[in-house]
ChimeraX commands (.cxc) that place a marker at each C-alpha (Angstrom):
marker #1 position 2.31,9.55,-31.64 radius 0.5
marker #1 position -0.72,7.27,-31.33 radius 0.5
marker #1 position 0.36,5.21,-28.29 radius 0.5
marker #1 position -2.06,4.06,-25.57 radius 0.5
marker #1 position -1.06,1.81,-22.67 radius 0.5
marker #1 position -3.53,-1.07,-22.40 radius 0.5
marker #1 position -1.87,-2.96,-19.55 radius 0.5
marker #1 position 0.63,-1.69,-16.97 radius 0.5
marker #1 position 2.09,-3.76,-14.18 radius 0.5
marker #1 position 5.12,-3.76,-11.92 radius 0.5
marker #1 position 6.15,-7.41,-11.62 radius 0.5
marker #1 position 7.41,-9.18,-8.51 radius 0.5
marker #1 position 10.95,-8.47,-9.78 radius 0.5
marker #1 position 10.24,-4.70,-9.93 radius 0.5
marker #1 position 10.08,-4.65,-13.71 radius 0.5
marker #1 position 7.66,-2.20,-15.33 radius 0.5
marker #1 position 5.79,-4.26,-17.92 radius 0.5
marker #1 position 3.76,-2.31,-20.49 radius 0.5
marker #1 position 1.50,-3.41,-23.31 radius 0.5
marker #1 position 0.63,-0.65,-25.75 radius 0.5
marker #1 position -1.71,-0.13,-28.65 radius 0.5
marker #1 position 0.22,1.73,-31.36 radius 0.5
marker #1 position -0.54,3.19,-34.76 radius 0.5
marker #1 position 3.09,3.09,-35.96 radius 0.5
marker #1 position 6.14,1.06,-34.86 radius 0.5
marker #1 position 8.30,2.82,-32.27 radius 0.5
marker #1 position 11.07,4.71,-34.03 radius 0.5
marker #1 position 14.77,4.08,-33.47 radius 0.5
marker #1 position 15.96,5.96,-30.41 radius 0.5
marker #1 position 12.53,6.11,-28.74 radius 0.5
marker #1 position 12.91,6.77,-25.02 radius 0.5
marker #1 position 10.72,6.23,-22.00 radius 0.5
marker #1 position 11.06,9.34,-19.83 radius 0.5
marker #1 position 10.04,9.23,-16.16 radius 0.5
marker #1 position 9.67,12.62,-14.46 radius 0.5
marker #1 position 9.40,13.07,-10.68 radius 0.5
marker #1 position 6.56,15.44,-9.77 radius 0.5
marker #1 position 8.20,16.96,-6.74 radius 0.5
marker #1 position 11.77,17.57,-7.85 radius 0.5
marker #1 position 11.51,17.47,-11.64 radius 0.5
marker #1 position 14.24,14.80,-11.74 radius 0.5
marker #1 position 14.15,12.64,-14.86 radius 0.5
marker #1 position 15.21,9.13,-15.82 radius 0.5
marker #1 position 15.49,8.05,-19.46 radius 0.5
marker #1 position 15.41,4.49,-20.83 radius 0.5
marker #1 position 16.04,3.55,-24.46 radius 0.5
marker #1 position 13.25,1.27,-25.66 radius 0.5
marker #1 position 15.10,-0.53,-28.43 radius 0.5
marker #1 position 15.10,-0.80,-32.19 radius 0.5
marker #1 position 12.30,-0.18,-34.69 radius 0.5
marker #1 position 9.83,-2.99,-35.13 radius 0.5
marker #1 position 7.62,-4.20,-37.93 radius 0.5
marker #1 position 4.23,-2.64,-38.50 radius 0.5
marker #1 position 1.92,-3.84,-35.76 radius 0.5
marker #1 position -0.99,-2.73,-33.66 radius 0.5
marker #1 position 0.62,-3.68,-30.34 radius 0.5
marker #1 position 3.98,-3.35,-28.63 radius 0.5
marker #1 position 5.38,-4.55,-25.31 radius 0.5
marker #1 position 8.23,-3.16,-23.27 radius 0.5
marker #1 position 9.84,-4.17,-19.97 radius 0.5
marker #1 position 11.95,-1.78,-17.88 radius 0.5
marker #1 position 13.78,-2.77,-14.70 radius 0.5
marker #1 position 13.04,-0.03,-12.15 radius 0.5
marker #1 position 15.60,-0.88,-9.47 radius 0.5
marker #1 position 18.71,0.31,-11.38 radius 0.5
marker #1 position 17.04,3.67,-12.14 radius 0.5
marker #1 position 17.42,4.82,-8.49 radius 0.5
marker #1 position 13.96,6.40,-8.48 radius 0.5
marker #1 position 13.08,8.64,-5.54 radius 0.5
marker #1 position 9.94,7.98,-3.48 radius 0.5
marker #1 position 6.93,9.86,-4.83 radius 0.5
marker #1 position 5.05,9.92,-8.12 radius 0.5
marker #1 position 6.66,9.72,-11.54 radius 0.5
marker #1 position 4.82,10.62,-14.75 radius 0.5
marker #1 position 5.62,8.64,-17.89 radius 0.5
marker #1 position 6.41,10.12,-21.30 radius 0.5
marker #1 position 7.52,8.79,-24.68 radius 0.5
marker #1 position 10.05,10.76,-26.69 radius 0.5
marker #1 position 10.86,10.02,-30.32 radius 0.5
marker #1 position 12.18,12.57,-32.83 radius 0.5
marker #1 position 10.15,15.54,-31.62 radius 0.5
marker #1 position 8.77,16.72,-28.28 radius 0.5
marker #1 position 7.98,14.09,-25.68 radius 0.5
marker #1 position 4.37,13.02,-25.21 radius 0.5
marker #1 position 2.75,12.00,-21.96 radius 0.5
marker #1 position 1.62,8.37,-22.12 radius 0.5
marker #1 position -2.13,7.80,-22.11 radius 0.5
marker #1 position -3.44,4.72,-20.31 radius 0.5
marker #1 position -6.70,2.80,-20.21 radius 0.5
marker #1 position -5.50,0.40,-17.50 radius 0.5
marker #1 position -6.60,1.50,-14.01 radius 0.5
marker #1 position -3.54,-0.28,-12.65 radius 0.5
marker #1 position -5.36,-1.71,-9.64 radius 0.5
marker #1 position -5.68,-5.39,-8.77 radius 0.5
marker #1 position -5.80,-6.24,-5.09 radius 0.5
marker #1 position -4.68,-9.80,-5.85 radius 0.5
marker #1 position -1.60,-8.46,-7.66 radius 0.5
marker #1 position -0.85,-6.01,-4.85 radius 0.5
marker #1 position -1.16,-8.76,-2.24 radius 0.5
marker #1 position 1.19,-11.03,-4.20 radius 0.5
marker #1 position 3.68,-8.17,-4.61 radius 0.5
marker #1 position 3.60,-7.46,-0.87 radius 0.5
marker #1 position 4.59,-11.01,0.09 radius 0.5
marker #1 position 8.27,-10.35,-0.61 radius 0.5
marker #1 position 10.60,-8.56,1.77 radius 0.5
marker #1 position 11.16,-5.09,0.26 radius 0.5
marker #1 position 12.58,-1.69,1.12 radius 0.5
marker #1 position 10.91,0.09,-1.84 radius 0.5
marker #1 position 7.50,-0.58,-3.35 radius 0.5
marker #1 position 6.58,0.35,-6.94 radius 0.5
marker #1 position 3.09,0.54,-8.44 radius 0.5
marker #1 position 1.91,1.54,-11.91 radius 0.5
marker #1 position -1.44,3.30,-12.09 radius 0.5
marker #1 position -3.61,5.56,-14.23 radius 0.5
marker #1 position -4.04,9.16,-13.13 radius 0.5
marker #1 position -7.43,10.86,-12.91 radius 0.5
marker #1 position -6.73,12.45,-16.28 radius 0.5
marker #1 position -5.97,9.10,-17.91 radius 0.5
marker #1 position -2.16,9.05,-18.01 radius 0.5
marker #1 position 0.37,6.46,-16.89 radius 0.5
marker #1 position 2.27,7.13,-13.68 radius 0.5
marker #1 position 4.33,5.20,-11.14 radius 0.5
marker #1 position 3.95,5.53,-7.38 radius 0.5
marker #1 position 7.04,4.72,-5.32 radius 0.5
marker #1 position 7.12,4.45,-1.54 radius 0.5
marker #1 position 9.52,3.16,1.07 radius 0.5
marker #1 position 8.40,-0.26,2.26 radius 0.5
marker #1 position 8.76,-1.90,5.65 radius 0.5
marker #1 position 7.02,-4.88,7.27 radius 0.5
marker #1 position 3.47,-3.94,8.24 radius 0.5
marker #1 position 0.16,-5.53,9.24 radius 0.5
marker #1 position -2.16,-4.31,6.48 radius 0.5
marker #1 position -5.69,-3.91,7.87 radius 0.5
marker #1 position -8.60,-5.29,5.84 radius 0.5
marker #1 position -11.47,-5.19,8.34 radius 0.5
marker #1 position -12.19,-3.70,11.77 radius 0.5
marker #1 position -15.27,-4.20,13.91 radius 0.5
marker #1 position -16.64,-4.36,17.46 radius 0.5
marker #1 position -18.39,-7.50,18.70 radius 0.5
marker #1 position -19.58,-8.49,22.17 radius 0.5
marker #1 position -17.33,-5.96,23.87 radius 0.5
marker #1 position -14.27,-6.80,21.80 radius 0.5
marker #1 position -12.19,-4.90,19.28 radius 0.5
marker #1 position -11.43,-7.21,16.32 radius 0.5
marker #1 position -9.18,-6.74,13.31 radius 0.5
marker #1 position -8.11,-8.86,10.33 radius 0.5
marker #1 position -5.61,-8.32,7.56 radius 0.5
marker #1 position -2.48,-9.39,5.73 radius 0.5
marker #1 position 1.19,-9.29,6.73 radius 0.5
marker #1 position 3.03,-7.28,4.06 radius 0.5
marker #1 position 6.76,-7.13,3.21 radius 0.5
marker #1 position 7.67,-9.63,5.95 radius 0.5
marker #1 position 8.97,-12.40,3.68 radius 0.5
marker #1 position 6.65,-14.93,5.34 radius 0.5
marker #1 position 5.13,-17.55,3.06 radius 0.5
marker #1 position 1.43,-17.50,2.19 radius 0.5
marker #1 position 0.68,-21.04,3.38 radius 0.5
marker #1 position -1.23,-22.82,6.17 radius 0.5
marker #1 position 1.52,-22.58,8.78 radius 0.5
marker #1 position 0.50,-21.01,12.08 radius 0.5
marker #1 position 2.77,-18.45,13.74 radius 0.5
marker #1 position 2.66,-17.47,17.40 radius 0.5
marker #1 position 1.46,-13.87,17.61 radius 0.5
marker #1 position -0.08,-11.30,19.91 radius 0.5
marker #1 position -1.86,-7.97,19.49 radius 0.5
marker #1 position -0.72,-5.11,21.70 radius 0.5
marker #1 position -2.52,-1.80,22.33 radius 0.5
marker #1 position -0.38,0.96,23.83 radius 0.5
marker #1 position -1.23,4.39,25.26 radius 0.5
marker #1 position 1.41,6.36,27.18 radius 0.5
marker #1 position 2.68,3.87,29.78 radius 0.5
marker #1 position -0.38,1.60,29.58 radius 0.5
marker #1 position -0.49,-1.60,27.55 radius 0.5
marker #1 position -3.10,-4.27,26.82 radius 0.5
marker #1 position -2.09,-7.55,25.16 radius 0.5
marker #1 position -4.13,-10.38,23.64 radius 0.5
marker #1 position -3.28,-13.53,21.68 radius 0.5
marker #1 position -3.63,-13.20,17.90 radius 0.5
marker #1 position -4.00,-15.80,15.16 radius 0.5
marker #1 position -1.60,-15.77,12.19 radius 0.5
marker #1 position -1.89,-18.39,9.46 radius 0.5
marker #1 position 0.62,-17.91,6.67 radius 0.5
marker #1 position 0.34,-14.15,6.12 radius 0.5
marker #1 position -3.29,-13.71,7.25 radius 0.5
marker #1 position -4.00,-12.45,10.74 radius 0.5
marker #1 position -6.96,-12.06,13.09 radius 0.5
marker #1 position -6.92,-10.57,16.56 radius 0.5
marker #1 position -9.52,-9.71,19.19 radius 0.5
marker #1 position -9.06,-7.72,22.38 radius 0.5
marker #1 position -11.41,-6.90,25.27 radius 0.5
marker #1 position -12.48,-3.26,25.41 radius 0.5
marker #1 position -13.14,-3.61,29.14 radius 0.5
marker #1 position -9.43,-4.34,29.57 radius 0.5
marker #1 position -8.67,-1.16,27.63 radius 0.5
marker #1 position -10.88,0.95,29.90 radius 0.5
marker #1 position -9.42,-0.68,33.00 radius 0.5
marker #1 position -5.94,0.33,31.83 radius 0.5
marker #1 position -7.04,3.92,31.21 radius 0.5
marker #1 position -7.95,5.55,34.56 radius 0.5
marker #1 position -9.34,8.72,32.97 radius 0.5
marker #1 position -11.20,6.68,30.31 radius 0.5
marker #1 position -9.72,8.56,27.41 radius 0.5
marker #1 position -6.75,8.49,25.08 radius 0.5
marker #1 position -5.55,7.38,21.65 radius 0.5
marker #1 position -4.30,3.79,21.59 radius 0.5
marker #1 position -1.75,2.50,19.10 radius 0.5
marker #1 position -2.06,-1.16,18.03 radius 0.5
marker #1 position 0.82,-3.37,16.92 radius 0.5
marker #1 position 1.20,-7.04,16.05 radius 0.5
marker #1 position 4.09,-9.15,17.30 radius 0.5
marker #1 position 4.64,-12.22,15.12 radius 0.5
marker #1 position 6.99,-15.17,15.48 radius 0.5
marker #1 position 9.64,-14.98,12.75 radius 0.5
marker #1 position 9.34,-11.19,12.31 radius 0.5
marker #1 position 12.06,-9.15,14.01 radius 0.5
marker #1 position 10.08,-6.04,15.00 radius 0.5
marker #1 position 6.47,-5.40,16.07 radius 0.5
marker #1 position 4.29,-4.57,13.07 radius 0.5
marker #1 position 2.29,-1.36,12.94 radius 0.5
marker #1 position -1.33,-1.77,11.86 radius 0.5
marker #1 position -2.03,0.37,8.81 radius 0.5
marker #1 position -3.72,0.32,5.42 radius 0.5
marker #1 position -1.45,1.31,2.56 radius 0.5
marker #1 position -1.56,-1.49,-0.02 radius 0.5
marker #1 position -4.76,-0.39,-1.74 radius 0.5
marker #1 position -5.26,2.80,-3.75 radius 0.5
marker #1 position -7.41,4.63,-1.17 radius 0.5
marker #1 position -5.34,7.48,0.24 radius 0.5
marker #1 position -6.39,9.86,2.99 radius 0.5
marker #1 position -8.31,7.19,4.90 radius 0.5
marker #1 position -8.78,9.49,7.87 radius 0.5
marker #1 position -11.18,11.53,5.72 radius 0.5
marker #1 position -12.63,8.71,3.62 radius 0.5
marker #1 position -12.90,5.64,5.89 radius 0.5
marker #1 position -15.15,5.87,8.93 radius 0.5
marker #1 position -15.86,2.94,11.25 radius 0.5
marker #1 position -18.91,2.73,13.54 radius 0.5
marker #1 position -18.21,3.67,17.15 radius 0.5
marker #1 position -19.32,1.77,20.23 radius 0.5
marker #1 position -19.81,2.55,23.90 radius 0.5
marker #1 position -18.51,0.56,26.85 radius 0.5
marker #1 position -19.86,1.69,30.25 radius 0.5
marker #1 position -20.87,4.94,28.56 radius 0.5
marker #1 position -17.39,5.65,27.17 radius 0.5
marker #1 position -17.26,6.17,23.37 radius 0.5
marker #1 position -14.66,4.11,21.50 radius 0.5
marker #1 position -13.93,4.50,17.80 radius 0.5
marker #1 position -11.33,3.10,15.35 radius 0.5
marker #1 position -9.78,5.68,13.03 radius 0.5
marker #1 position -6.77,6.30,10.80 radius 0.5
marker #1 position -4.02,8.86,11.20 radius 0.5
marker #1 position -2.95,11.23,8.43 radius 0.5
marker #1 position -0.44,8.58,7.26 radius 0.5
marker #1 position -3.04,5.77,7.26 radius 0.5
marker #1 position -2.05,4.12,10.55 radius 0.5
marker #1 position -4.85,2.55,12.60 radius 0.5
marker #1 position -5.65,3.96,16.02 radius 0.5
marker #1 position -8.31,3.37,18.69 radius 0.5
marker #1 position -9.81,6.57,20.07 radius 0.5
marker #1 position -11.17,6.18,23.61 radius 0.5
marker #1 position -13.25,8.91,25.24 radius 0.5
marker #1 position -15.02,12.02,23.96 radius 0.5
marker #1 position -13.12,14.42,21.77 radius 0.5
marker #1 position -10.16,12.11,21.13 radius 0.5
marker #1 position -8.47,12.36,17.74 radius 0.5
marker #1 position -5.57,10.44,16.21 radius 0.5
marker #1 position -2.74,12.62,14.93 radius 0.5
marker link #1:1,2 radius 0.2
marker link #1:2,3 radius 0.2
marker link #1:3,4 radius 0.2
marker link #1:4,5 radius 0.2
marker link #1:5,6 radius 0.2
marker link #1:6,7 radius 0.2
marker link #1:7,8 radius 0.2
marker link #1:8,9 radius 0.2
marker link #1:9,10 radius 0.2
marker link #1:10,11 radius 0.2
marker link #1:11,12 radius 0.2
marker link #1:12,13 radius 0.2
marker link #1:13,14 radius 0.2
marker link #1:14,15 radius 0.2
marker link #1:15,16 radius 0.2
marker link #1:16,17 radius 0.2
marker link #1:17,18 radius 0.2
marker link #1:18,19 radius 0.2
marker link #1:19,20 radius 0.2
marker link #1:20,21 radius 0.2
marker link #1:21,22 radius 0.2
marker link #1:22,23 radius 0.2
marker link #1:23,24 radius 0.2
marker link #1:24,25 radius 0.2
marker link #1:25,26 radius 0.2
marker link #1:26,27 radius 0.2
marker link #1:27,28 radius 0.2
marker link #1:28,29 radius 0.2
marker link #1:29,30 radius 0.2
marker link #1:30,31 radius 0.2
marker link #1:31,32 radius 0.2
marker link #1:32,33 radius 0.2
marker link #1:33,34 radius 0.2
marker link #1:34,35 radius 0.2
marker link #1:35,36 radius 0.2
marker link #1:36,37 radius 0.2
marker link #1:37,38 radius 0.2
marker link #1:38,39 radius 0.2
marker link #1:39,40 radius 0.2
marker link #1:40,41 radius 0.2
marker link #1:41,42 radius 0.2
marker link #1:42,43 radius 0.2
marker link #1:43,44 radius 0.2
marker link #1:44,45 radius 0.2
marker link #1:45,46 radius 0.2
marker link #1:46,47 radius 0.2
marker link #1:47,48 radius 0.2
marker link #1:48,49 radius 0.2
marker link #1:49,50 radius 0.2
marker link #1:50,51 radius 0.2
marker link #1:51,52 radius 0.2
marker link #1:52,53 radius 0.2
marker link #1:53,54 radius 0.2
marker link #1:54,55 radius 0.2
marker link #1:55,56 radius 0.2
marker link #1:56,57 radius 0.2
marker link #1:57,58 radius 0.2
marker link #1:58,59 radius 0.2
marker link #1:59,60 radius 0.2
marker link #1:60,61 radius 0.2
marker link #1:61,62 radius 0.2
marker link #1:62,63 radius 0.2
marker link #1:63,64 radius 0.2
marker link #1:64,65 radius 0.2
marker link #1:65,66 radius 0.2
marker link #1:66,67 radius 0.2
marker link #1:67,68 radius 0.2
marker link #1:68,69 radius 0.2
marker link #1:69,70 radius 0.2
marker link #1:70,71 radius 0.2
marker link #1:71,72 radius 0.2
marker link #1:72,73 radius 0.2
marker link #1:73,74 radius 0.2
marker link #1:74,75 radius 0.2
marker link #1:75,76 radius 0.2
marker link #1:76,77 radius 0.2
marker link #1:77,78 radius 0.2
marker link #1:78,79 radius 0.2
marker link #1:79,80 radius 0.2
marker link #1:80,81 radius 0.2
marker link #1:81,82 radius 0.2
marker link #1:82,83 radius 0.2
marker link #1:83,84 radius 0.2
marker link #1:84,85 radius 0.2
marker link #1:85,86 radius 0.2
marker link #1:86,87 radius 0.2
marker link #1:87,88 radius 0.2
marker link #1:88,89 radius 0.2
marker link #1:89,90 radius 0.2
marker link #1:90,91 radius 0.2
marker link #1:91,92 radius 0.2
marker link #1:92,93 radius 0.2
marker link #1:93,94 radius 0.2
marker link #1:94,95 radius 0.2
marker link #1:95,96 radius 0.2
marker link #1:96,97 radius 0.2
marker link #1:97,98 radius 0.2
marker link #1:98,99 radius 0.2
marker link #1:99,100 radius 0.2
marker link #1:100,101 radius 0.2
marker link #1:101,102 radius 0.2
marker link #1:102,103 radius 0.2
marker link #1:103,104 radius 0.2
marker link #1:104,105 radius 0.2
marker link #1:105,106 radius 0.2
marker link #1:106,107 radius 0.2
marker link #1:107,108 radius 0.2
marker link #1:108,109 radius 0.2
marker link #1:109,110 radius 0.2
marker link #1:110,111 radius 0.2
marker link #1:111,112 radius 0.2
marker link #1:112,113 radius 0.2
marker link #1:113,114 radius 0.2
marker link #1:114,115 radius 0.2
marker link #1:115,116 radius 0.2
marker link #1:116,117 radius 0.2
marker link #1:117,118 radius 0.2
marker link #1:118,119 radius 0.2
marker link #1:119,120 radius 0.2
marker link #1:120,121 radius 0.2
marker link #1:121,122 radius 0.2
marker link #1:122,123 radius 0.2
marker link #1:123,124 radius 0.2
marker link #1:124,125 radius 0.2
marker link #1:125,126 radius 0.2
marker link #1:126,127 radius 0.2
marker link #1:127,128 radius 0.2
marker link #1:128,129 radius 0.2
marker link #1:129,130 radius 0.2
marker link #1:130,131 radius 0.2
marker link #1:131,132 radius 0.2
marker link #1:132,133 radius 0.2
marker link #1:133,134 radius 0.2
marker link #1:134,135 radius 0.2
marker link #1:135,136 radius 0.2
marker link #1:136,137 radius 0.2
marker link #1:137,138 radius 0.2
marker link #1:138,139 radius 0.2
marker link #1:139,140 radius 0.2
marker link #1:140,141 radius 0.2
marker link #1:141,142 radius 0.2
marker link #1:142,143 radius 0.2
marker link #1:143,144 radius 0.2
marker link #1:144,145 radius 0.2
marker link #1:145,146 radius 0.2
marker link #1:146,147 radius 0.2
marker link #1:147,148 radius 0.2
marker link #1:148,149 radius 0.2
marker link #1:149,150 radius 0.2
marker link #1:150,151 radius 0.2
marker link #1:151,152 radius 0.2
marker link #1:152,153 radius 0.2
marker link #1:153,154 radius 0.2
marker link #1:154,155 radius 0.2
marker link #1:155,156 radius 0.2
marker link #1:156,157 radius 0.2
marker link #1:157,158 radius 0.2
marker link #1:158,159 radius 0.2
marker link #1:159,160 radius 0.2
marker link #1:160,161 radius 0.2
marker link #1:161,162 radius 0.2
marker link #1:162,163 radius 0.2
marker link #1:163,164 radius 0.2
marker link #1:164,165 radius 0.2
marker link #1:165,166 radius 0.2
marker link #1:166,167 radius 0.2
marker link #1:167,168 radius 0.2
marker link #1:168,169 radius 0.2
marker link #1:169,170 radius 0.2
marker link #1:170,171 radius 0.2
marker link #1:171,172 radius 0.2
marker link #1:172,173 radius 0.2
marker link #1:173,174 radius 0.2
marker link #1:174,175 radius 0.2
marker link #1:175,176 radius 0.2
marker link #1:176,177 radius 0.2
marker link #1:177,178 radius 0.2
marker link #1:178,179 radius 0.2
marker link #1:179,180 radius 0.2
marker link #1:180,181 radius 0.2
marker link #1:181,182 radius 0.2
marker link #1:182,183 radius 0.2
marker link #1:183,184 radius 0.2
marker link #1:184,185 radius 0.2
marker link #1:185,186 radius 0.2
marker link #1:186,187 radius 0.2
marker link #1:187,188 radius 0.2
marker link #1:188,189 radius 0.2
marker link #1:189,190 radius 0.2
marker link #1:190,191 radius 0.2
marker link #1:191,192 radius 0.2
marker link #1:192,193 radius 0.2
marker link #1:193,194 radius 0.2
marker link #1:194,195 radius 0.2
marker link #1:195,196 radius 0.2
marker link #1:196,197 radius 0.2
marker link #1:197,198 radius 0.2
marker link #1:198,199 radius 0.2
marker link #1:199,200 radius 0.2
marker link #1:200,201 radius 0.2
marker link #1:201,202 radius 0.2
marker link #1:202,203 radius 0.2
marker link #1:203,204 radius 0.2
marker link #1:204,205 radius 0.2
marker link #1:205,206 radius 0.2
marker link #1:206,207 radius 0.2
marker link #1:207,208 radius 0.2
marker link #1:208,209 radius 0.2
marker link #1:209,210 radius 0.2
marker link #1:210,211 radius 0.2
marker link #1:211,212 radius 0.2
marker link #1:212,213 radius 0.2
marker link #1:213,214 radius 0.2
marker link #1:214,215 radius 0.2
marker link #1:215,216 radius 0.2
marker link #1:216,217 radius 0.2
marker link #1:217,218 radius 0.2
marker link #1:218,219 radius 0.2
marker link #1:219,220 radius 0.2
marker link #1:220,221 radius 0.2
marker link #1:221,222 radius 0.2
marker link #1:222,223 radius 0.2
marker link #1:223,224 radius 0.2
marker link #1:224,225 radius 0.2
marker link #1:225,226 radius 0.2
marker link #1:226,227 radius 0.2
marker link #1:227,228 radius 0.2
marker link #1:228,229 radius 0.2
marker link #1:229,230 radius 0.2
marker link #1:230,231 radius 0.2
marker link #1:231,232 radius 0.2
marker link #1:232,233 radius 0.2
marker link #1:233,234 radius 0.2
marker link #1:234,235 radius 0.2
marker link #1:235,236 radius 0.2
marker link #1:236,237 radius 0.2
marker link #1:237,238 radius 0.2
marker link #1:238,239 radius 0.2
marker link #1:239,240 radius 0.2
marker link #1:240,241 radius 0.2
marker link #1:241,242 radius 0.2
marker link #1:242,243 radius 0.2
marker link #1:243,244 radius 0.2
marker link #1:244,245 radius 0.2
marker link #1:245,246 radius 0.2
marker link #1:246,247 radius 0.2
marker link #1:247,248 radius 0.2
marker link #1:248,249 radius 0.2
marker link #1:249,250 radius 0.2
marker link #1:250,251 radius 0.2
marker link #1:251,252 radius 0.2
marker link #1:252,253 radius 0.2
marker link #1:253,254 radius 0.2
marker link #1:254,255 radius 0.2
marker link #1:255,256 radius 0.2
marker link #1:256,257 radius 0.2
marker link #1:257,258 radius 0.2
marker link #1:258,259 radius 0.2
marker link #1:259,260 radius 0.2
marker link #1:260,261 radius 0.2
marker link #1:261,262 radius 0.2
marker link #1:262,263 radius 0.2
marker link #1:263,264 radius 0.2
marker link #1:264,265 radius 0.2
marker link #1:265,266 radius 0.2
marker link #1:266,267 radius 0.2
view
C-alpha cells in the first residue's frame, strides 16, 4: 500500500490527526480500522474520496463518537484487498503536548504512539483529576515533591491556590501546607512528623493533595508520560531518619507511596 505515518497526534478536541507519506492516492472506500488488542473489537472509519497524485495525505478522525474501550488499539488501513497495519515513524511522545492535553477536565484520555515494532497504535485510559509527579527528593529531613495537576480544569496561569499535602497510613495522618500556582505544585513535609505519627516506625504512607477549587483530594501518581511499570523502572534514593529507612516508591499502577521502615513494600 505504501503508506507511512509521519506525524500522529490526538488533539485537545480528541481528534486523531495523521499526516502520511503515500506512494499512491488513497482509493475510494479506504477505511481506517482500529482493533482492540484485548477483545478484538473493531471500529471502522471511511477516510473519504480519492485524491490527486501526491506524496502526502492528511486525515482527521474524531475519536469520541467511536465509543472506544480503554486499552490499546492497533491501526490498519483497508482498501480493496486485505487490510494493512499502519507503519509509523513518529514516536508519538511530546511531554509539552501531553501536559497541554491534560489541562482539560476529561473522563477518557487518548494518546497516539508508535509501537516497538514501528506501527501506529492508540492508548486509551480512563482519566480523573490527579497530581502528576515530576520530581521527588529528600532534603534536610523533609520529603519534597513537585508536579502538575492533570485533568482538573484549572488554568495554567500565575494564580495561587490554597493547598495542602496529606500523608496517610492506617488511622495516622500528617499534613503540611503545599504551594500551587496555576497547575504546578510543590510540597514539603517533615519526616520527623511522619515517624512521630508511626509508633512502630514502619508502614506504607499514601500521599494526596487537597487543592482549592478541586472537589476531591488528588492522588499523587505518574501516568502522563510513556514510562509504564515505574515500580520496576524508577528508583528513588532512600534516606534514614533516626536510623529508620524511608524510601519513595511507586505501586503497580504507578501511584506514589512512602515506605517507612525495613522490609516495607507498596502494593
